[in-house]
Structure formats: structure tokens, C-alpha cells
C-alpha atoms as one frame of an Amber mdcrd trajectory, in Angstrom:
protein
   1.209 -76.563  23.048   2.295 -77.932  19.680  -0.359 -76.817  17.164   1.145
 -78.880  14.344   0.863 -82.037  16.387  -2.935 -81.768  16.418  -3.453 -80.341
  12.942  -4.353 -76.881  14.204  -1.883 -74.949  12.081  -4.653 -73.027  10.336
  -6.288 -71.775  13.509  -6.032 -68.046  13.949  -5.354 -68.012  17.674  -4.654
 -70.515  20.387  -5.311 -69.287  23.896  -4.158 -71.322  26.876  -5.406 -70.904
  30.429  -5.044 -72.998  33.554  -8.240 -74.947  32.965  -8.926 -74.640  29.211
  -7.588 -74.216  25.702  -9.491 -71.998  23.265  -9.033 -72.283  19.514 -10.257
 -69.432  17.395 -10.728 -70.624  13.822 -10.035 -68.911  10.566 -13.165 -66.962
   9.609 -12.354 -67.267   5.896 -13.151 -70.986   6.017 -16.895 -70.327   6.371
 -19.116 -70.690   3.330 -21.666 -68.083   2.361 -25.351 -69.053   2.634 -25.542
 -69.434  -1.134 -22.482 -71.695  -1.302 -23.777 -73.727   1.635 -27.130 -74.238
  -0.107 -25.442 -75.253  -3.348 -23.164 -77.716  -1.537 -26.091 -79.335   0.305
 -28.252 -79.454  -2.836 -25.519 -81.203  -4.800 -25.197 -84.024  -2.236 -28.428
 -85.722  -3.380 -29.143 -87.123   0.076 -31.742 -89.880   0.374 -34.155 -89.148
   3.220 -36.682 -91.839   2.257 -35.848 -93.837   5.406 -37.749 -91.193   7.362
 -40.963 -91.554   5.332 -42.238 -94.066   7.894 -42.432 -91.279  10.468 -45.214
 -89.574   8.479 -47.707 -92.058   9.923 -46.455 -91.981  13.521 -49.221 -89.598
  14.660 -46.876 -86.836  15.779 -47.411 -83.381  14.315
């Protein structure tokens, strides 16, 4: 299988079997919990569209 064709060059391992292909990613690409929190906090997402669900009676 041509890894470059699908943009999988950075994957650590590509395992092929008769009925499946398994990609094992590069573990270094994961963010720490602190970096993940900082990235999410900096996005300034607007969740106000969901304020209407506060009065839906579900707890």
C-alpha cells in the first residue's frame, strides 16, 4: 500500500492483513492535558445556542 498516496507518511506502522489495514499513529503527536486545556480555552467557543436547553425539563 502506498502510504504517501493517502498522506500517512507520519504513521509509525502500517499493518496489512487479508481483511483490514491497521495504522498505528505517532505517539508524539498527542498533546498533554495542560496543552489540550490551553488550546480549548483559547478557542473562545460560543455555546449560547444551547442555552435554550436549560428550560427543556431534562436534568
